[in-house]
Every structure is written in structure tokens, then in C-alpha cells.
C-alpha positions as CSV (number, residue, x, y, z in Angstrom):
1,M,38.0,-19.9,17.0
2,N,41.1,-19.6,19.1
3,L,41.2,-20.1,23.1
4,R,42.0,-16.3,23.0
5,N,38.7,-15.1,21.2
6,L,36.8,-17.6,22.9
7,A,38.0,-15.8,26.3
8,I,37.1,-12.5,24.9
9,L,33.3,-13.5,24.3
10,V,33.1,-14.9,27.3
11,A,34.1,-12.0,29.4
12,L,32.2,-9.9,27.7
13,G,29.0,-11.7,28.2
14,V,29.8,-11.5,31.9
15,I,30.0,-8.0,31.6
16,V,26.6,-7.6,29.9
17,L,25.1,-9.8,32.0
18,A,26.2,-8.1,35.4
19,G,25.0,-5.1,33.8
20,G,21.4,-6.0,32.9
21,W,21.5,-7.3,36.9
22,Y,22.4,-3.9,38.1
23,F,20.7,-1.7,36.0
24,G,17.7,-4.1,35.5
25,A,17.1,-6.1,32.6
26,A,15.8,-4.3,29.4
27,T,12.7,-6.9,28.7
28,T,10.8,-4.9,26.3
29,P,11.0,-6.1,22.7
30,D,13.2,-4.4,20.4
31,Q,10.6,-3.1,18.3
32,Q,8.8,-1.6,21.3
33,A,12.1,-0.1,22.7
34,A,13.1,1.3,19.5
35,V,9.3,3.1,19.0
36,D,9.1,4.2,22.9
37,A,13.0,4.9,23.2
38,G,13.5,9.2,22.8
39,K,10.0,9.6,22.9
40,L,8.1,12.2,25.4
41,M,6.3,9.9,28.1
42,F,3.2,11.8,28.1
43,P,2.8,13.6,24.6
44,D,0.6,16.3,24.0
45,L,0.0,16.5,28.2
46,A,0.8,20.8,28.1
47,P,-3.1,21.4,26.9
48,K,-4.7,19.0,29.0
49,L,-3.0,20.3,32.1
50,Q,-5.4,23.3,31.8
51,Q,-8.5,21.0,32.9
52,A,-6.3,20.1,36.3
53,A,-8.1,20.5,39.6
54,K,-6.5,18.5,42.1
55,I,-2.7,17.0,42.4
56,E,-2.1,14.2,44.3
57,I,1.4,12.8,45.8
58,T,1.2,9.5,47.5
59,H,3.8,8.3,49.2
60,Q,3.9,4.9,51.7
61,G,0.2,4.7,51.4
62,K,-0.3,8.5,52.3
63,P,-1.9,10.8,49.8
64,M,-0.7,14.7,50.0
65,A,-3.4,16.8,47.7
66,I,-2.9,20.3,46.4
67,D,-6.3,21.9,45.2
68,H,-7.3,24.4,42.4
69,K,-9.1,27.2,44.0
70,P,-11.6,29.3,42.5
71,D,-9.4,32.3,42.5
72,G,-6.8,30.7,40.2
73,T,-4.3,29.8,43.1
74,W,-3.4,26.4,44.5
75,G,-3.1,25.4,48.2
76,L,-2.6,22.3,50.2
77,E,-5.8,20.2,50.9
78,D,-4.5,19.4,54.7
79,R,-3.8,23.1,55.6
80,D,-7.3,24.2,54.5
81,G,-6.0,25.5,50.9
82,Y,-3.1,27.6,52.2
83,R,-1.3,28.6,48.9
84,V,1.7,26.9,48.0
85,Q,4.8,27.6,46.1
86,E,4.1,28.5,42.4
87,T,7.1,28.6,40.9
88,K,7.9,25.2,42.6
89,L,4.2,23.8,41.5
90,R,4.9,25.1,37.7
91,G,8.6,23.5,37.8
92,M,7.1,20.2,38.7
93,L,4.0,20.1,36.1
94,T,6.4,21.5,33.2
95,G,8.6,18.8,34.1
96,L,6.1,16.1,33.2
97,T,5.4,17.8,30.0
98,E,9.2,17.5,29.1
99,L,9.7,13.9,30.3
100,R,11.3,11.7,27.9
101,L,12.2,8.0,27.6
102,V,15.4,7.1,27.4
103,E,15.7,3.4,27.5
104,P,13.5,0.7,29.4
105,R,14.8,-0.9,32.2
106,T,13.4,-4.2,34.5
107,T,10.0,-5.5,34.5
108,D,10.5,-7.7,37.3
109,P,9.0,-6.3,40.3
110,A,11.4,-7.7,42.8
111,E,13.8,-5.3,41.0
112,F,11.5,-2.3,41.4
113,T,13.0,-1.2,44.9
114,R,16.2,-0.7,43.5
115,L,15.1,1.7,41.1
116,G,12.8,3.5,43.5
117,V,9.8,2.6,41.4
118,E,8.1,-0.2,44.1
119,D,4.4,0.2,45.2
120,P,3.8,3.7,46.5
121,N,1.2,2.5,49.0
122,A,3.7,0.2,50.7
123,K,4.8,1.3,54.2
124,T,8.7,1.0,53.3
125,S,8.4,2.5,49.5
126,N,10.9,5.1,48.6
127,S,8.7,6.1,45.4
128,N,6.0,8.5,45.0
129,L,2.9,8.4,42.9
130,L,2.1,11.6,41.0
131,Q,-1.6,11.9,39.8
132,V,-3.0,15.0,38.1
133,L,-6.9,15.0,38.1
134,D,-9.5,16.8,36.1
135,T,-12.8,18.3,37.6
136,A,-14.3,14.7,37.7
137,G,-11.5,13.1,39.6
138,K,-10.0,11.3,36.7
139,P,-6.2,11.0,36.1
140,I,-5.1,13.3,33.2
141,V,-1.3,11.9,34.2
142,A,-0.4,9.4,36.4
143,V,3.1,8.3,37.2
144,I,5.5,6.6,39.7
145,V,8.5,8.4,40.2
146,G,11.8,6.6,41.3
147,H,15.4,7.5,42.1
148,R,17.1,10.0,40.2
149,R,20.1,8.9,38.2
150,V,23.5,10.3,39.5
151,R,25.4,12.0,36.7
152,T,29.1,12.7,37.3
153,Q,29.3,14.6,34.0
154,G,28.8,18.3,33.8
155,N,25.9,19.8,31.7
156,V,24.2,16.9,30.8
157,P,20.1,16.5,31.3
158,E,18.9,15.2,34.8
159,Q,17.6,11.3,34.5
160,V,15.1,9.5,36.7
161,Y,13.7,6.1,36.8
162,V,9.9,6.4,36.3
163,R,6.9,4.0,35.6
164,R,3.3,3.8,34.6
165,P,1.1,2.7,37.3
166,G,0.0,-0.9,36.6
167,D,2.4,-1.3,34.0
168,N,5.7,-3.3,34.8
169,Q,7.7,-1.9,32.4
170,A,10.4,0.5,34.3
171,W,12.0,3.2,32.6
172,L,15.0,5.7,32.6
173,A,13.8,9.0,31.9
174,E,15.5,12.5,31.1
175,G,14.4,15.2,32.8
176,T,13.3,17.0,36.2
177,V,10.4,16.2,38.3
178,Q,10.4,17.6,41.8
179,V,7.9,15.3,43.4
180,D,7.9,16.0,47.6
181,A,5.1,14.6,49.6
182,D,5.5,16.3,52.8
183,P,3.5,19.3,53.0
184,Q,6.1,21.5,55.0
185,L,8.1,21.5,51.4
186,W,5.4,22.9,49.8
187,F,4.5,26.0,52.0
188,D,4.9,29.9,50.6
189,R,6.3,30.4,53.7
190,D,6.5,34.6,53.4
191,I,4.0,36.4,55.5
192,M,5.4,39.7,54.7
193,N,8.6,42.1,54.4
194,I,8.2,46.0,55.9
195,D,11.6,47.4,56.1
196,H,12.7,48.8,59.4
197,S,13.1,52.0,57.9
198,R,9.7,52.7,57.4
199,I,8.4,51.8,61.1
200,A,7.6,55.1,62.8
201,R,5.9,54.2,65.9
202,V,5.4,50.4,67.7
203,E,2.7,50.1,70.7
204,A,2.9,47.0,72.4
205,T,0.7,45.7,75.1
206,H,0.7,43.4,77.8
207,G,-1.8,42.8,80.3
208,D,-2.3,46.4,81.8
209,A,1.5,47.4,80.9
210,T,2.0,49.4,77.7
211,V,5.3,49.9,75.9
212,V,5.8,52.9,73.1
213,L,8.7,53.0,70.7
214,A,8.4,56.2,68.2
215,Q,11.3,56.9,65.6
216,Q,13.6,59.6,66.4
217,D,16.3,60.5,64.2
218,G,16.2,57.4,62.2
219,K,16.0,55.1,65.3
220,L,13.0,53.5,67.8
221,A,13.4,55.2,71.0
222,M,11.1,54.4,74.0
223,T,8.6,57.5,74.9
224,A,6.4,55.7,77.4
225,P,6.9,55.0,80.1
226,A,8.5,58.0,80.4
227,E,10.9,57.1,83.3
228,H,12.5,53.5,82.4
229,P,15.6,51.9,82.6
230,K,18.4,51.8,80.3
231,L,17.5,49.9,77.2
232,D,19.6,47.2,75.1
233,D,20.1,49.0,71.7
234,Y,20.1,45.6,70.2
235,R,16.7,44.5,71.6
236,V,15.2,47.7,70.1
237,E,16.2,47.4,66.8
238,D,15.2,43.9,66.9
239,V,11.4,45.4,67.2
240,G,11.9,47.4,64.2
241,R,12.6,44.7,62.3
242,A,10.2,42.3,63.6
243,L,8.1,42.1,60.1
244,E,11.2,42.4,57.9
245,L,11.2,39.0,55.9
246,L,8.9,37.4,58.1
247,T,8.2,33.8,57.7
248,F,6.5,31.0,59.3
249,Q,6.9,27.4,60.5
250,D,3.3,26.2,60.0
251,V,0.0,27.6,59.6
252,Q,-3.7,26.9,60.4
253,T,-7.0,29.1,59.9
254,D,-8.2,31.2,62.7
255,Q,-11.3,29.3,63.2
256,K,-9.3,26.7,64.8
257,P,-7.8,27.3,68.7
258,A,-4.4,29.0,68.9
259,G,-4.0,29.0,72.7
260,D,-3.7,31.9,75.2
261,E,-3.3,35.5,73.9
262,S,0.1,37.0,75.4
263,G,0.1,40.4,74.0
264,H,-0.3,42.2,70.8
265,A,1.3,45.2,69.1
266,V,0.8,47.8,66.6
267,F,3.3,48.8,64.2
268,T,2.7,51.7,62.2
269,T,5.0,53.2,59.2
270,T,5.9,56.4,57.8
271,D,3.3,56.1,54.8
272,G,0.4,55.2,57.3
273,L,0.1,51.5,57.1
274,A,-0.8,49.7,60.5
275,I,0.0,46.0,61.1
276,T,-1.8,44.3,64.3
277,A,0.0,41.6,65.5
278,R,-1.8,39.4,68.3
279,V,0.7,36.4,69.8
280,F,-0.6,33.3,71.4
281,H,0.7,30.5,73.5
282,S,-0.4,26.8,72.7
283,G,2.1,24.7,75.0
284,A,5.4,25.7,73.8
285,D,4.5,26.8,70.4
286,V,4.1,30.1,69.6
287,W,1.4,31.4,66.8
288,A,0.3,35.0,65.5
289,R,-2.5,36.5,63.8
290,F,-2.0,40.0,61.6
291,A,-4.7,42.6,61.0
292,V,-3.8,45.3,58.3
293,A,-5.2,48.7,57.5
294,G,-3.9,51.7,55.8
295,T,-5.1,54.9,54.0
296,D,-4.0,57.2,51.3
297,A,-0.4,56.4,50.1
298,S,-0.5,52.4,52.0
299,K,-4.1,51.6,51.1
300,A,-3.1,49.4,48.0
301,E,-0.2,47.7,50.0
302,A,-2.7,47.5,52.9
303,D,-5.0,45.4,50.7
304,R,-2.9,43.5,49.3
305,L,-1.7,42.1,52.8
306,R,-5.1,41.8,54.2
307,A,-6.1,39.4,51.2
308,R,-2.9,37.4,51.9
309,L,-3.0,37.2,55.9
310,G,-6.8,37.6,56.7
311,G,-8.3,34.3,58.0
312,W,-4.8,32.5,59.1
313,T,-2.7,32.1,62.2
314,Y,0.9,31.1,61.9
315,Q,3.3,29.6,63.8
316,L,6.3,31.0,64.4
317,G,9.5,30.4,65.9
318,S,9.3,31.4,69.7
319,W,12.8,33.9,69.4
320,K,10.1,36.2,67.2
321,E,7.7,36.9,70.0
322,K,10.1,39.7,72.2
323,A,10.4,41.4,68.7
324,L,6.8,41.2,67.8
325,V,5.1,42.3,71.1
326,P,7.9,43.6,73.5
327,A,7.6,43.9,77.2
328,L,9.8,46.5,79.2
329,D,11.6,43.7,80.5
330,D,12.3,42.2,77.1
331,L,14.3,45.7,76.2
332,K,16.2,46.4,79.2
333,A,20.1,46.3,78.8
334,E,21.5,43.6,81.4
335,E,23.4,45.3,84.5
336,K,27.0,44.2,84.6
337,S,28.5,43.5,87.6
338,A,31.0,45.8,89.1
339,P,34.6,44.8,88.3
340,A,36.7,42.9,91.1
341,A,38.9,45.5,92.6
342,S,42.7,45.6,91.6
343,G,45.7,47.0,93.1
344,G,46.3,47.7,96.7
345,A,48.6,46.2,98.9
346,I,49.3,42.3,99.1
347,P,49.1,40.6,102.2
348,Q,53.0,39.9,103.4
349,A,52.1,36.5,104.6
350,A,51.0,35.0,101.5
351,A,49.8,31.3,101.4
352,P,52.9,29.5,99.9
353,S,50.4,28.2,97.4
354,M,49.8,31.8,96.3
355,V,53.8,32.2,95.5
356,P,54.6,31.5,92.2
357,P,57.7,28.8,91.6
358,Q,59.9,31.5,90.6
359,V,60.0,33.3,93.6
360,A,59.6,30.7,96.0
361,V,63.4,30.8,96.6
362,P,65.4,30.7,99.8
363,S,66.3,34.5,100.9
364,A,69.9,35.4,101.4
365,A,69.2,36.8,104.9
366,A,67.4,33.8,105.9
367,P,68.2,30.8,104.2
368,S,65.7,27.5,104.7
369,A,67.0,24.7,106.7
370,A,65.7,22.6,104.0
371,A,67.9,23.8,101.0
372,P,70.7,21.8,100.4
373,L,74.5,23.3,101.1
374,A,77.0,23.5,98.4
375,A,78.1,20.5,97.0
376,P,81.4,19.7,98.7
377,S,83.6,20.2,96.0
378,A,82.6,23.7,95.6
379,T,85.0,26.4,96.9
380,P,83.9,29.1,99.5
381,R,84.7,31.5,96.2
382,Q,82.1,29.4,94.0
383,A,79.3,29.2,96.7
384,A,79.4,33.0,97.7
385,P,78.0,34.6,94.7
386,R,74.8,32.3,95.0
387,Q,74.6,33.4,98.6
388,A,75.3,36.6,97.7
389,A,72.7,36.8,95.1
390,P,69.9,39.5,95.7
391,A,66.5,37.6,95.9
392,P,63.3,39.4,94.7
393,T,61.1,40.3,97.4
394,A,58.0,37.9,97.8
395,P,55.4,40.5,97.7
396,V,56.4,42.3,94.6
397,R,56.7,39.1,92.6
398,A,53.4,37.8,94.2
399,S,51.4,40.6,92.3
400,K,52.3,39.2,88.8
401,P,50.9,35.2,89.1
């Protein structure tokens, strides 16, 4: 072996060692790696998930639970079972059934943090422990989900680092498992979506004061009080759109206090659906409760909304309050101040600072004592045109600053 070949082998050895340090050493025996790599991480998982009763996600020692409710839906445990996004939940569980091992990584716990598969109970952990439990509380499946592997190629499957709890072997797996430990990321935030063209009447009450808006020529117009100031068209339109694509920021049961009621309003649609909104203040937070009624053509929709909204209080953005329970002052057009008077005579004795530079030139009739005389070399014929040049009058030029 000559020196050149020896140098090449040494260089290759350095590259291999560096790769093992960066990506984690594959310490699983060759035979075991050959058996496991390329296989589903959880074979035959799909039928077992039919027995799932709870899903737990633990991050930095704090568990977040999603429960399977008797009506077949899934709800957040710390929000009294409020429903989660079904498509997101279904995607996460489907991802578990399709997760496929690609190649083994490190077994050294000191390297777990780099892959994001460290102890999920550590205070600074970046990993998430995902468990699906049966009705007896026993795990159907459990996996520590770490960092996604960034891939710059197009049209290639996603990859993620994973590890089984109690097993020091970390793996690179192929598949997508979206695990979020924050309950806020699981809410199904839609409250309702009532198109503004359906709103026929809005009656809003604050204490003893009531305003009524009714549809006229396709738009809402105030019918009570009959005598009222000019209204802002955009603010009135916002009232008609108050129930369009309505979403919330947080939610709690209506058994919990929501603060003091600030007002209520009844929205009636052209087909008889009646939605009552009651708004509450709790410090700087704005909360709302909804009641729904309907007959004939709107009965089915009313039943569906009532089943969805009944028993819940929703935290809304503060900007929604004026649209949901408008007061007269909220709808008034802003008074515009009268424009400043223009034109008219300009004072003859304008202050020097008010005169533009271009008009502050000595007049031929009254030359300034401070103005320099013509240069000694200038002849009377040369100086005369400058002295005789007509200067614009100050009032005319001062009117165009």
C-alpha cells in the first residue's frame, strides 16, 4: 500500500467518525439493524386504536390529555372536554400507523438532546412523549417524538427522530407525526358562520337603552330609536357580519364565572333563526355565551348550533364586542371638524419669517440699506437693469408659501 492510498483511507475514516458523531452512532448490531430497518415501527397498530380511550402528550413533565367522549368525539381534558380538531387528531394517529424505521441512531443518552429524544419530563426537554391509552389506562402505543429531519430535496417523505420509552436506541423514522403539547393548538375554534345577507334584524340592549337595526333594501338600518344621529355605514355593516366566521380565543363551561354582563343582543335571520349573544367582562377579557332557537326552516340548523354551543362560554377578541352588542354611541359617525377658512386678504405687514425666500428681495422703489451696491467694475448701463427689474409684490407671493 503506497502513501497515497493510505492517506485516502485515513481521510475516509475521519469522515465516517465525524458522521457518526454528528448523526449519532448506529450501535445496534448489524443483524438487528437489518431486521428492524425498513419495518413499520408499530405493526398492526390500526385495529388496536379502535380501543383508544385517551391520548396523552407529555412535554417538560406536563401532560396534556385528549379524552374519547361517549358521543364519539374527542375533547381536551383541561377544557372540560371541549372538542378538538378531528382532522388534526386523525392525522396524528394515522401518522403513527405509518411510521417506518429507516436506520438506527445513537444509544448514548448524552446524544439524545441533539436529536430531540431526551427525557420528556426534563424541565428543558424539547421532546414529546405521545401515548395512546385504552379504557383501562394501559398504553396501546407509546413513543418519544423528537426533531424533524430537515430535507432539502423535493417530493421526498418527511423524517423524524424517535425513541421508545425505556429503550436507549434512537431511530430515524420516515413519516409525519404532528405532536403538539399546547392545548391552544388543538381547539376547534369555529363557533358559527352566519352570512350577513341572512341577518334580518338585530336588537341590542345595554341596561335600559336598546337599539334596533332592521334590513332595508339589503342593508341594515336603524329603526329604533327613530331619532338618532348619523351612523357610520361601516360600523353598521360590522354588526351584520358579527356572526360570520366567528371564532374564539379560549373556552370554558358556563358553570364558571365569566364576569359582569355588559349587554346582550338577538340576531334574527330571514328564515327565523334567532341567536342570542350575551357579552361579559372579566378584567380586560371579553366572554360571550350563545343561545339558539329556530322553527320550521331553521329548526335543524338551530338544533345543530344548540348542541355545539350549549353549555360553553367563549373568550373573544375585544374588538368583537361592539359588533355583537352595539350601543348607539358605537355606531355614530365621527364628527369631522370644519375645514380652516381659506382665501381672503393677506395682512399687508407679514412677518419676515412668513415670507418665502424667493420674495424677500429688495424692491426697486425702496432699496434696502443693507443691500450691497453694484460691484465697482459694473457700469451704470449694467447696473440699471437689475435696479429697474420689477419685483413681485409681497402679498401675492406670500399667498403661495
